[in-house]
C-alpha positions in Angstrom: 17.1 -9.4 14.9 16.2 -9.5 11.2 13.9 -6.8 9.8 11.4 -7.3 7.1 9.1 -4.9 5.4 6.2 -7.0 6.5 7.0 -6.3 10.1 7.6 -2.6 9.5 4.2 -2.0 8.0 1.3 -4.1 9.2 -1.5 -3.9 6.8 -4.2 -1.5 5.8 -7.4 -0.3 6.8 -11.8 1.6 8.3 -16.3 3.7 11.8 -19.9 3.1 11.2 -22.3 5.9 10.6 -25.6 6.7 8.8 -26.5 5.0 5.5 -26.2 8.2 3.5 -22.6 8.7 4.7 -21.8 5.1 3.9 -23.3 5.7 0.4 -21.1 8.7 -0.2 -18.0 6.8 1.0 -18.9 3.9 -1.3 -19.2 6.2 -4.3 -15.8 7.7 -3.5 -14.2 4.3 -3.1 -15.7 3.1 -6.4 -14.5 6.2 -8.2 -11.0 5.8 -6.8 -10.9 2.1 -7.8 -12.0 3.0 -11.3 -9.4 5.8 -11.6 -6.6 3.5 -10.4 -7.7 0.8 -12.9 -7.8 3.3 -15.7 -4.1 4.0 -15.3 -3.3 0.4 -16.4 0.3 -0.3 -15.4 1.2 2.5 -13.0 4.0 3.8 -10.8 3.9 5.5 -7.4 6.3 7.5 -5.4 5.5 7.6 -1.7 6.6 8.8 1.8 5.8 6.6 4.8 6.1 8.0 8.4 5.8 5.8 11.5 7.3 5.7 14.9 9.2 8.9 14.2 10.9 7.5 11.2 10.4 8.4 7.5 10.9 6.2 4.5 10.7 7.4 0.9 10.2 4.9 -1.9 8.6 4.0 -5.2 6.9 1.1 -6.8 5.4 -0.1 -10.1 2.3 -2.3 -10.5 1.2 -4.4 -13.4 -1.9 -6.4 -12.7 -0.8 -8.7 -9.9 2.9 -8.1 -10.3 5.0 -5.4 -8.7 8.5 -4.1 -8.1 9.3 -1.8 -5.1 12.3 0.1 -3.9 12.4 1.7 -0.4 15.4 2.5 1.8 18.0 -0.2 1.3 15.5 -2.8 0.3 14.2 -4.0 -3.1 11.0 -6.2 -3.4 9.8 -8.0 -6.5 6.9 -10.2 -7.3 5.7 -12.0 -10.4 2.3 -12.5 -8.9 3.2 -15.8 -7.3 6.6 -15.4 -5.6 7.9 -12.5 -3.5 11.6 -11.6 -3.4 12.8 -9.2 -0.7 16.4 -8.1 -1.2 17.9 -6.5 1.9 21.2 -4.8 1.0 22.0 -3.9 4.6 21.9 -7.5 5.6 23.2 -9.0 2.3 20.1 -11.2 2.5 17.4 -12.3 0.1 14.0 -13.6 1.5 11.9 -15.7 -0.9 8.3 -16.5 -0.1 5.0 -17.1 -1.7 3.1 -13.9 -2.2 0.2 -13.4 0.2 -2.7 -12.4 -2.1 -4.7 -11.1 0.9 -2.0 -8.7 2.0 -3.0 -5.1 1.4 -0.3 -2.7 2.6 2.0 -0.9 0.3 5.2 -2.6 1.4 3.9 -6.2 1.4 1.6 -6.2 -1.6 1.0 -2.8 -3.3 -1.2 -4.4 -6.0 -4.1 -4.4 -3.4 -3.2 -1.2 -1.5 -6.4 0.5 -2.7 -8.7 -2.5 -2.7 -11.5 -2.0 -0.1 -14.1 -4.7 -0.6 -17.5 -4.0 1.0 -17.5 -7.5 2.7 -14.2 -6.7 4.4 -14.5 -3.0 5.3 -17.1 -0.6 6.6 -16.7 2.9 5.1 -17.9 6.3 6.2 -17.7 9.6 4.3 -15.9 12.2 6.4 -16.5 15.3 4.2 -13.5 17.1 2.8 -10.1 18.2 4.1 -7.7 20.8 2.8 -4.0 20.0 2.5 -1.5 22.6 1.2 -4.4 24.5 -0.3 -5.9 21.5 -2.1 -9.2 19.9 -1.1 -9.6 16.1 -0.7 -12.5 13.7 0.0 -12.1 12.0 3.4 -13.2 8.4 3.9 -12.9 6.5 7.2 -12.5 2.8 7.0 -12.9 0.0 9.6 -12.1 -3.6 9.0 -15.1 -5.9 9.7 -12.7 -8.4 11.3 -12.9 -7.6 15.1 -9.5 -9.2 15.5 -7.8 -6.7 13.2 -4.9 -4.8 14.7 -5.7 -1.7 12.5 -8.0 1.1 13.6 -8.9 4.8 13.1 -8.1 4.7 9.4 -8.4 7.8 7.2 -8.1 7.8 3.4 -7.8 11.1 1.4 -8.9 11.0 -2.2 -8.1 13.7 -4.8 -11.4 15.5 -5.7 -10.2 16.2 -9.3 -8.6 12.9 -10.3 -10.3 10.5 -7.8 -6.8 9.1 -7.2 -5.7 8.3 -3.6 -3.5 10.9 -1.9 -2.8 9.5 1.6 -3.7 6.8 4.1 -3.2 7.1 7.8 -4.1 4.6 10.6 -3.3 3.5 14.1 -2.2 0.0 14.8 -1.6 -2.2 17.8 2.0 -2.2 18.9 2.8 1.2 17.3 2.8 4.6 18.9 1.1 7.4 17.0 -0.2 6.9 13.4 1.3 5.4 10.3 1.0 7.9 7.5 1.5 7.0 3.8 1.5 10.0 1.5 1.5 9.4 -2.3 3.9 12.0 -3.7 3.1 10.9 -7.3 0.9 8.3 -9.0 0.6 7.9 -12.8 0.6 5.6 -15.7 3.8 3.7 -16.2 3.6 3.1 -19.9 5.2 -0.1 -21.3 6.6 -2.2 -18.4 9.0 -5.1 -19.3 8.3 -8.5 -17.6 11.9 -8.6 -16.4 11.0 -5.8 -13.9 9.1 -8.2 -11.7 11.6 -11.1 -11.7 15.0 -10.2 -10.3 18.2 -11.9 -11.5 19.4 -13.3 -8.2 22.8 -14.2 -9.7 23.6 -10.4 -9.5 23.7 -10.6 -5.7 26.8 -12.7 -5.1 27.5 -13.4 -1.5 23.9 -12.7 -0.4 22.3 -15.4 1.9 19.1 -16.7 0.3 16.4 -17.7 2.8 13.5 -19.6 1.1 10.3 -19.8 3.1 8.2 -21.5 0.4 
């Protein structure tokens, strides 16, 4: 059975509490969004753990474009089309980018986008990880049909940048945990980074879903 990154990771994110707690969460989310935006084009190294498996990868974002490498898969998007190159299957999947997707593996450009009309947020105080303290924000999707639940976001108290996201999801045992090992400005990023040259992958089967 063919494997895609979209199947491996579902989506992302949010438990309702008092208004003051919601206000604290809102401030932290706004500060995080501003910190990410201030980076301009940025790169992330991450570790994803789910179902007893661990993937390490990296991606670069430039506005609505991105490139991602994880395991034996490369993913590219120019903001309109998504190219998923699976080296283990010698297969290239081409599809229209889903602008509503929010998980890191499907559309990292929106991985830290938590609109108030789509998520309810609650401030959970602070948590210490390896001697460093982070803000904790719980997120619940307002859509009752969402398969995601019990989401927890950790935000760096010093930089306001995200540190980790963990959540439970229907169909998965345990939690999906995404830890950002590094996040920082990427500097000048060439346009060619987001549009792969498919002629380089001779012998690969191209499956176009557009």
